[in-house]
VEXDREN-2710 file (C-alpha; in Angstrom, 1 decimal):
% VEXDREN-2710
k/r/px/py/pz
1/SER/19.4/-6.7/10.7
2/LEU/18.0/-10.2/10.0
3/LEU/15.0/-10.5/7.7
4/LEU/13.0/-13.7/7.5
5/THR/10.3/-14.1/4.9
6/TYR/7.9/-16.9/4.2
7/PRO/6.0/-16.8/0.9
8/LEU/2.4/-18.0/0.8
9/GLU/0.1/-18.2/-2.1
10/ASN/-1.0/-14.5/-2.4
11/PHE/1.3/-12.7/0.1
12/ASP/4.5/-13.0/2.2
13/VAL/4.7/-13.2/6.0
14/PHE/7.9/-11.5/7.3
15/THR/9.7/-10.6/10.5
16/SER/12.9/-8.6/10.9
17/PHE/15.1/-8.2/13.9
18/THR/17.4/-5.1/14.2
19/SER/20.0/-4.1/16.7
20/ASP/22.7/-1.6/16.7
21/PHE/25.9/-3.1/18.1
22/LEU/28.2/-0.1/17.6
23/GLU/26.6/3.3/18.4
24/TYR/23.5/2.3/20.5
25/LYS/24.4/-0.9/22.1
26/GLY/21.5/-2.9/23.5
27/THR/18.8/-1.3/21.3
28/PHE/16.6/-3.8/19.6
29/TYR/13.4/-3.7/17.6
30/ASN/11.3/-6.2/15.7
31/THR/8.9/-5.6/12.8
32/SER/6.6/-8.4/11.7
33/GLY/3.7/-8.4/9.2
34/VAL/2.3/-9.4/5.9
35/ALA/3.1/-8.0/2.5
36/PHE/1.1/-8.3/-0.8
37/GLU/2.2/-7.3/-4.3
38/LYS/0.1/-7.2/-7.4
39/GLU/1.3/-6.6/-11.0
40/LEU/-1.2/-4.2/-12.6
41/SER/0.6/-4.2/-15.9
42/GLU/3.9/-5.1/-17.4
43/GLN/5.4/-1.9/-16.0
44/THR/3.3/-1.2/-13.0
45/ILE/3.3/-2.9/-9.5
46/CYS/1.2/-2.1/-6.5
47/ASP/2.1/-3.2/-3.0
48/LEU/0.5/-3.2/0.4
49/THR/2.2/-4.1/3.8
50/ALA/0.6/-4.3/7.3
51/LYS/3.0/-4.5/10.1
52/ILE/3.4/-4.4/13.9
53/ASN/6.5/-3.2/15.7
54/PHE/8.0/-4.2/19.1
55/ALA/11.0/-2.3/20.7
56/ASN/12.9/-2.8/23.9
57/SER/13.2/0.0/26.5
58/LYS/16.7/0.9/25.4
59/PHE/15.5/1.5/21.9
60/ASN/12.6/3.6/23.0
61/GLU/14.6/5.6/25.4
62/THR/17.2/6.3/22.7
63/ASN/14.8/7.2/19.9
64/ILE/11.6/8.5/21.6
65/GLY/12.9/9.5/25.1
66/VAL/10.7/7.0/27.0
67/SER/12.3/4.0/28.7
68/LYS/9.7/1.4/28.2
69/ALA/9.5/-1.8/26.2
70/ALA/6.4/-2.0/24.2
71/PHE/4.5/-3.0/21.1
72/ASN/5.2/0.4/19.7
73/PHE/3.0/0.7/16.7
74/THR/1.1/-0.9/13.9
75/GLY/1.3/0.5/10.4
76/ILE/0.2/0.3/6.8
77/GLU/2.4/1.0/3.9
78/THR/1.3/1.1/0.3
79/GLY/3.1/2.0/-2.9
80/LEU/2.9/2.1/-6.6
81/ASN/6.0/1.4/-8.8
82/TYR/6.2/2.3/-12.5
83/ASN/9.2/0.8/-14.3
84/PHE/10.4/3.0/-17.2
85/SER/12.9/0.3/-18.1
86/GLU/14.6/-2.7/-16.6
87/ASN/16.9/-0.3/-14.6
88/LEU/14.8/2.8/-14.0
89/TYR/11.7/3.2/-11.9
90/LEU/9.4/5.8/-10.2
91/ARG/7.8/4.9/-6.8
92/LEU/5.0/6.7/-5.1
93/HIS/4.4/5.5/-1.5
94/PHE/2.5/6.3/1.6
95/GLU/2.9/5.1/5.2
96/PHE/0.8/5.6/8.3
97/ASP/1.7/4.4/11.8
98/TYR/-0.5/4.2/14.9
99/PHE/1.3/4.0/18.3
100/PHE/-0.6/1.9/20.8
101/ASP/1.0/3.2/24.0
102/SER/-0.2/6.8/24.9
103/GLU/3.1/7.5/26.7
104/LEU/5.1/6.8/23.6
105/ARG/2.6/8.5/21.3
106/ASN/2.6/11.7/23.4
107/ALA/6.4/11.8/23.4
108/LEU/6.4/12.0/19.6
109/PRO/6.6/15.3/17.7
110/GLU/3.7/14.0/15.6
111/LYS/1.1/11.8/17.3
112/TYR/0.2/9.9/14.2
113/PRO/3.3/9.6/12.0
114/LYS/2.8/9.7/8.3
115/ASN/5.3/9.4/5.5
116/PHE/4.6/10.2/1.8
117/GLY/7.1/10.2/-0.9
118/LEU/8.1/10.0/-4.6
119/THR/11.3/8.2/-5.5
120/LEU/13.1/8.0/-8.8
121/GLY/15.5/5.2/-8.7
122/GLY/17.7/2.8/-10.6
123/ASN/19.0/-0.8/-10.4
124/PHE/22.5/-1.3/-11.3
END
């Protein structure tokens, strides 16, 4: 993976390029978007990311079962981090993706993928 980020005044613009050279040769996808982060208090941070994803036909065939290059989806991610200390945090997050292409969307087990989670983590 290669991640490029450009910070602007209130948010970051980013793009990432990912390819698997070992197990799934020839697969490629790109995610680009904007990310915003706001410190609500000394211990609490809220973030919001809007993104769009492009994948080549080999990636879509390997992961979705449809051999088609496409702008796969657009998505929103949001999260809330609470830092108990410098090294220990709790993160609540939600992600929603919308697949543009109906052929890809219909091949998914869930037409409108969502991800919700709670993470307890540490920095070492």
